[in-house]
C-alpha positions in Angstrom: 0.3 0.1 0.1 1.4 3.3 -1.1 2.2 5.6 2.2 0.8 9.3 1.9 2.7 12.0 1.4 2.3 14.1 4.9 0.5 17.2 3.8 0.5 21.0 5.4 -0.9 24.4 4.6 1.7 27.1 2.8 2.0 29.6 6.3 3.0 26.5 8.3 5.7 25.6 6.7 6.3 29.3 6.7 5.9 30.1 2.8 3.9 32.6 2.5 1.0 31.5 -0.1 0.7 35.1 -1.9 4.5 33.9 -3.2 2.9 30.8 -4.6 0.0 32.8 -6.4 2.5 34.8 -8.0 5.0 32.2 -8.9 1.2 30.7 -11.2 1.1 34.6 -12.4 3.8 35.0 -13.2 4.3 31.5 -15.6 1.1 32.2 -17.3 1.9 36.2 -18.1 5.1 34.3 -20.0 3.4 32.3 -21.7 4.6 28.8 -18.7 2.2 26.8 -19.3 1.4 24.7 -15.9 -0.1 21.1 -16.0 0.4 20.1 -13.2 2.1 21.8 -9.5 3.5 20.1 -6.7 5.4 22.1 -3.7 6.9 20.7 -0.3 8.3 21.8 2.2 10.0 20.0 5.4 8.6 16.8 3.6 5.0 18.5 3.6 3.3 19.0 0.6 2.1 22.6 0.5 0.6 23.3 -2.4 -0.8 20.9 -5.5 -2.7 21.3 -8.4 -3.9 20.6 -12.2 -5.0 22.6 -15.0 -7.8 21.0 -17.3 -7.3 18.2 -18.4 -3.8 17.4 -17.2 -4.7 15.6 -13.4 -3.3 14.1 -10.5 -3.6 10.6 -11.4 -2.2 11.0 -15.1 1.2 11.0 -16.4 2.8 13.0 -18.5 5.8 12.3 -21.0 9.4 12.8 -19.2 11.6 13.6 -21.7 15.2 13.7 -20.4 14.4 13.8 -17.0 14.4 10.4 -17.5 17.8 10.3 -17.3 17.6 10.6 -13.8 16.0 7.5 -13.2 19.0 6.1 -15.4 21.2 7.5 -12.7 19.7 6.4 -9.8 19.1 3.0 -11.7 23.3 3.0 -12.6 23.9 4.5 -8.0 22.2 0.8 -7.6 24.6 -0.7 -9.9 28.0 1.4 -8.2 26.6 0.8 -4.5 27.2 -3.2 -5.4 30.5 -2.6 -7.0 29.8 -3.7 -10.3 30.8 -0.2 -12.2 33.1 2.8 -11.0 32.8 6.5 -12.4 36.4 6.3 -13.6 35.9 2.5 -15.6 36.5 2.8 -19.1 33.6 2.5 -21.3 35.2 -0.3 -23.2 35.4 -2.0 -20.3 31.8 -2.8 -21.3 31.8 -2.7 -24.9 35.2 -5.3 -25.5 33.8 -6.1 -28.8 34.9 -1.6 -30.2 38.1 -2.0 -29.1 39.9 -3.6 -31.6 38.7 -0.2 -34.1 38.6 2.4 -31.5 40.7 5.3 -31.3 42.4 7.3 -28.8 39.4 9.2 -28.0 36.9 6.2 -27.6 39.5 4.7 -25.3 40.4 7.1 -22.9 36.1 7.8 -22.8 34.8 6.9 -19.2 31.5 5.5 -17.2 31.8 9.8 -15.4 32.4 11.6 -19.4 29.3 9.7 -19.6 26.9 10.8 -17.1 27.6 14.6 -17.1 27.5 14.6 -20.8 31.2 15.1 -21.6 31.7 12.1 -24.0 33.8 13.2 -26.5 31.5 12.0 -29.6 31.2 14.4 -32.6 27.3 15.1 -32.2 24.9 15.0 -29.9 21.6 12.5 -30.3 18.5 13.0 -29.4 15.5 11.0 -28.7 13.8 12.2 -31.6 16.3 10.5 -33.8 15.9 6.7 -32.1 12.4 6.4 -30.9 11.2 5.4 -35.1 14.4 3.7 -35.4 13.9 -0.1 -35.5 17.5 -1.6 -35.6 20.0 -1.5 -32.8 21.0 1.9 -31.0 23.8 0.9 -29.3 25.4 0.0 -32.5 23.6 3.0 -34.1 25.6 5.0 -31.0 28.6 3.6 -31.7 29.2 4.7 -35.3 28.9 8.3 -34.3 33.0 9.1 -34.4 34.9 10.0 -31.2 36.6 13.1 -32.3 37.3 14.9 -28.8 39.6 14.5 -25.4 36.6 13.2 -22.9 35.9 15.5 -19.7 36.2 18.3 -21.8 33.9 19.2 -23.4 29.8 19.4 -22.9 27.1 18.5 -25.2 24.8 17.0 -24.1 23.4 13.4 -26.0 20.8 11.3 -24.9 22.6 8.7 -26.4 25.1 8.9 -23.6 21.9 8.0 -21.6 21.2 4.9 -23.4 24.0 3.5 -23.1 24.2 3.9 -19.7 21.2 2.3 -19.5 22.8 -0.7 -21.7 25.6 -1.1 -19.0 22.7 -1.0 -15.6 21.2 -4.4 -17.9 24.4 -6.0 -18.4 25.7 -5.7 -14.9 22.5 -6.1 -13.4 20.7 -8.3 -15.0 17.6 -6.5 -15.2 16.4 -3.2 -16.8 16.5 -0.5 -14.9 12.7 -0.2 -14.1 13.2 -3.8 -12.9 16.0 -2.3 -11.0 14.6 0.6 -9.7 11.4 -0.9 -8.9 12.8 -4.0 -7.2 14.9 -1.8 -4.6 13.3 2.2 -4.6 10.3 2.4 -5.8 8.1 0.1 -3.4 10.1 1.9 -0.5 8.5 6.0 -1.8 5.8 5.1 -2.7 6.9 5.3 -6.8 4.4 3.3 -8.1 4.4 1.7 -11.4 5.4 3.4 -14.6 6.1 2.8 -18.1 9.4 3.6 -19.8 9.7 2.8 -23.6 12.0 -0.2 -24.6 14.7 -0.2 -27.5 14.5 -3.0 -30.3 17.5 -4.6 -28.1 15.1 -4.7 -24.8 16.5 -2.4 -23.2 15.2 1.0 -21.4 15.4 4.3 -23.7 17.7 5.6 -21.5 17.2 9.0 -21.7 13.9 9.7 -22.4 10.6 7.7 -22.6 9.4 7.2 -19.0 6.1 8.7 -17.9 5.2 9.5 -14.4 2.5 11.8 -12.9 3.5 15.3 -10.9 3.3 13.7 -7.7 6.1 10.6 -8.6 8.7 13.7 -9.9 8.5 14.7 -6.0 9.1 11.6 -4.2 11.8 11.2 -6.8 13.2 14.5 -5.4 12.5 14.3 -2.4 14.4 11.2 -2.3 17.5 12.9 -3.5 16.8 16.8 -0.9 16.9 14.0 1.6 20.8 12.5 0.2 19.1 9.4 -0.3 17.2 8.1 2.9 13.8 7.7 3.1 12.3 6.7 6.1 15.3 6.2 7.7 16.7 3.4 5.0 19.9 4.6 2.8 18.4 4.0 -0.7 21.2 5.0 -2.5 24.6 6.1 -1.4 25.2 9.3 0.4 28.6 9.2 -2.3 26.2 9.4 -5.1 24.0 11.8 -4.4 26.9 14.4 -3.4 28.5 13.3 -6.8 25.3 13.9 -8.7 24.2 16.6 -7.7 28.1 17.9 -7.4 28.3 18.6 -4.2 31.9 16.5 -4.8 34.1 16.8 -7.7 31.2 20.1 -9.0 32.0 21.0 -13.0 32.5 24.3 -14.1 29.0 26.0 -15.1 28.2 26.2 -18.6 26.1 29.0 -19.9 25.1 29.5 -16.0 24.2 26.4 -15.6 26.9 23.7 -13.7 25.8 20.4 -15.1 26.7 17.4 -12.9 24.5 14.3 -13.1 21.6 15.5 -14.5 20.7 18.1 -11.6 21.3 21.6 -12.6 22.9 24.1 -10.5 20.9 27.7 -10.7 21.0 30.3 -8.0 19.8 27.9 -4.6 17.9 25.7 -7.1 19.4 22.4 -8.7 17.0 21.2 -11.2 16.9 17.7 -13.2 14.1 18.8 -16.3 12.8 17.6 -19.3 12.2 19.0 -22.7 9.7 21.6 -22.7 9.1 22.5 -19.2 9.3 19.3 -17.2 10.8 19.8 -14.3 11.5 19.0 -10.6 13.1 20.5 -8.4 15.0 20.8 -4.9 16.1 23.7 -2.7 18.3 22.7 0.2 18.5 25.7 1.6 15.5 25.6 2.8 14.6 21.7 2.7 11.9 22.5 -0.4 10.9 20.6 -3.5 8.5 21.5 -6.7 7.9 19.1 -8.9 6.4 20.7 -12.4 4.9 18.6 -15.5 4.1 21.4 -18.1 4.6 23.1 -21.8 7.5 25.7 -21.0 8.9 26.3 -24.3 10.9 29.6 -22.9 12.3 27.3 -19.8 11.5 30.2 -17.7 9.8 28.7 -14.8 12.8 27.5 -12.6 13.8 30.9 -12.9 11.1 32.6 -11.9 10.0 29.7 -8.9 13.2 31.1 -8.2 12.5 35.2 -8.1 9.0 34.6 -6.8 8.7 31.9 -4.0 12.8 30.9 -3.3 14.2 34.6 -3.1 11.2 35.8 -0.9 11.0 32.9 0.9 14.7 33.4 2.1 14.4 37.5 2.8 11.2 36.8 5.1 13.8 34.4 6.9 16.8 37.0 6.7 14.1 39.1 8.6 14.5 41.9 5.9 11.7 44.2 5.2 9.4 44.6 2.1 9.5 46.9 0.0 6.2 49.3 0.2 5.3 48.6 -3.7 6.6 45.4 -4.2 3.0 43.8 -5.3 3.5 43.2 -8.8 0.2 41.1 -10.1 -1.7 44.0 -7.9 -3.2 41.6 -6.0 -5.8 43.2 -3.6 -4.8 43.6 0.6 -5.4 40.5 2.2 -4.3 38.9 5.7 -2.0 35.6 4.5 -5.0 33.6 5.8 -7.3 35.0 3.4 -4.5 34.6 0.5 -4.2 30.5 1.6 -7.9 30.2 0.8 -7.8 32.1 -2.8 -4.6 30.0 -3.5 -6.9 26.7 -2.8 -9.4 28.0 -4.8 -7.2 29.2 -7.2 -5.9 25.6 -7.2 -9.3 24.1 -7.4 -10.6 26.5 -10.8 -7.5 25.4 -12.6 -8.2 24.8 -16.6 -6.9 25.0 -19.8 -9.7 24.3 -21.5 -10.7 27.3 -23.5 -14.3 28.7 -23.6 -14.9 29.4 -27.3 -17.5 29.8 -28.7 -18.7 29.1 -32.5 -19.9 32.7 -34.3 -23.8 32.5 -35.1 -23.3 32.8 -38.8 -21.4 30.1 -40.7 -21.3 27.3 -42.8 -23.9 24.5 -42.6 -22.1 21.3 -43.6 -24.0 18.0 -44.2 -24.0 15.6 -41.5 -21.9 13.8 -43.0 -18.5 15.1 -44.9 -16.6 12.1 -46.9 -13.3 14.1 -48.2 -10.6 12.5 -50.2 -7.7 15.0 -50.3 -5.2 15.5 -53.0 -1.4 14.1 -53.3 0.0 15.0 -49.6 3.4 13.6 -47.7 1.2 12.8 -45.2 -0.3 10.4 -47.4 -3.8 11.0 -45.8 -6.7 9.7 -48.0 -9.4 10.4 -46.6 -10.8 12.0 -44.2 -14.5 12.6 -42.7 -16.9 15.3 -40.5 -19.5 13.5 -39.2 -22.1 16.0 -37.4 -24.2 14.5 -34.5 -27.3 15.2 -32.8 -26.4 15.6 -29.2 -23.4 18.0 -30.4 -20.7 16.8 -31.4 -18.7 16.5 -34.4 -16.5 12.7 -34.9 -13.3 13.6 -37.3 -11.8 10.6 -39.3 -8.5 10.7 -40.7 -6.9 7.7 -42.9 -3.7 7.6 -43.3 -1.2 4.5 -43.6 -1.6 3.5 -40.5 -4.7 3.0 -40.3 -8.4 5.0 -38.9 -7.5 7.4 -36.4 -10.7 9.3 -34.8 -11.0 11.8 -32.4 -14.3 13.0 -31.0 -15.0 16.8 -30.7 -17.7 18.6 -28.3 -19.1 21.4 -30.3 -18.8 24.4 -27.7 -18.0 22.1 -24.6 -14.7 19.5 -24.2 -15.0 16.2 -24.6 -13.0 13.1 -23.5 -11.8 10.4 -24.5 -8.6 8.7 -26.1 -7.0 8.4 -29.8 -4.9 6.6 -32.4 -4.4 10.1 -34.2 -0.8 9.7 -35.8 1.0 12.6 -34.6 4.6 11.7 -34.1 5.8 14.4 -36.9 3.9 16.8 -34.0 5.0 15.8 -30.5 8.8 14.7 -31.2 8.6 11.6 -32.4 6.1 10.5 -29.5 3.1 8.2 -31.0 1.7 5.7 -28.4 -0.7 3.2 -30.0 -3.4 4.9 -27.8 -3.8 8.0 -25.8 -5.6 10.2 -23.8 -7.1 13.3 -25.2 -10.0 16.1 -24.5 -11.5 17.9 -27.6 -13.5 20.7 -28.4 -15.0 22.2 -32.4 -16.3 25.6 -32.6 -17.0 27.9 -35.6 -14.1 30.2 -35.7 -16.1 32.2 -38.4 -18.4 31.6 -40.7 -15.8 29.4 -42.7 -13.9 28.8 -40.5 -14.4 25.5 -37.8 -11.4 24.8 -35.7 -10.8 22.1 -32.8 -9.0 22.6 -30.4 -6.5 18.9 -29.3 -5.5 18.5 -25.9 -3.7 15.2 -25.3 -3.1 15.7 -21.1 -0.3 12.8 -21.2 2.2 15.2 -23.4 3.7 18.8 -23.2 1.8 19.2 -26.4 -1.8 20.3 -27.7 -3.0 20.6 -31.3 -5.3 23.0 -33.7 -6.8 22.0 -36.5 -8.6 24.0 -38.9 -11.5 23.0 -41.6 -11.8 26.1 -43.9 -14.4 25.9 -46.5 -13.5 28.1 -49.6 -15.3 28.6 -53.1 -13.3 25.9 -55.0 -11.7 23.8 -52.3 -12.2 23.0 -48.4 -8.5 22.6 -46.7 -7.2 21.2 -43.5 -4.4 22.4 -41.2 -3.1 20.9 -38.1 -0.3 22.5 -36.0 1.3 22.3 -33.0 1.8 24.2 -29.9 4.9 23.0 -29.6 7.9 20.6 -31.2 11.1 19.8 -31.5 11.0 19.9 -35.4 7.9 21.4 -38.0 5.1 23.0 -35.9 3.0 22.4 -38.7 1.8 19.5 -41.6 1.4 20.3 -45.2 -2.5 21.7 -46.1 -4.7 18.9 -47.0 -6.9 20.3 -50.0 -9.5 18.9 -51.0 -12.1 19.9 -54.0 -15.4 21.0 -53.9 
């Protein structure tokens, strides 16, 4: 049975609720879209909230936050005496020794985990996810052309190779090892982790977690690897991971250790598009965010709006009288605590768009045959139901895919809709979706698709022109294209 995290109020743990309100407002102003948030101080949760359709029990794709789990699994192999930080990489891959150059021969586990392996280029998850052949062989095909340990170059390929090594040494995947040795003890619960074609956890990405699961991992590291009095991760490893021991020089103002970035008072493990777990050891505080934060500002805003202000309070510094950046009305701290509670309960990203009154009246069932297109979409269907829903269908080489959207309201469901090209090459066989359709002008039907397991959300428009119908699709953020080629259908 999972042990529940202790709960408290912000005020009882020395945090003004006004600071949390300011942080949420600052993120909204900066277009840093929070999906889920948890904040803990003194090992007690002081705030938790979710922006609908995102929810506490929905696991969110973590992207590179996954590396923390890979590094944690490696820490267990380290504690078991199976691997040392200064072991040469080729110790575990002797098959490449004969053809290895001097740089590859010098590369160590430490170089790999600190992203200073000396390879010619980085390797991203979006490159390998579609790859059906050996990821290990793909990794060693990239030349080693620099002195290991000298040049920082972030690469998910390094993390995959570390995952491969752990599985070789322990005889089980990183996921199995963590679940066996740590997961049950910290109440982590189950979580999926993508496997490579070789049956190895993908290492640099591919895990999905809830916001609470992220926070539990953060609390374990904040407490130097201890949970309920038991040392689950070697404290020496925590010191290396955080950069307390043998710190590495900062790059562009960030000190990257074992996937914990150090900025100001915050050590953060981060994944693409804003998946962030942060620790503030000086305040005994941790936080977890799932989000769509394309400018990666949330960590800096947390420092400015919460950490700096709590530090000033504890130092007895007087707050400037004009310090009210978001125009909040004068209230007592207790009143602000209720405002924060209500704000958390009402958070939503499901917009309230309403159709214009005058618009095209399409047929109840509309079947379209697009012209030749790069996505090889051969058929599109729009079915308008009597209960104010739109059933949208696409047929492509992956099959037939359906999204049911409420007209002027949101509908939750699941879909197999193709989307890898807009979603950093993530394409689950079945994914949750919340969808809405509305007439944005007299000739344009707009759909909003929210995928609560991802950072991505899509818009689709169907436009009725005089001689054709056009379909367009675009995404809020991506590592590749943000939109797909227009589908044209002659009328």
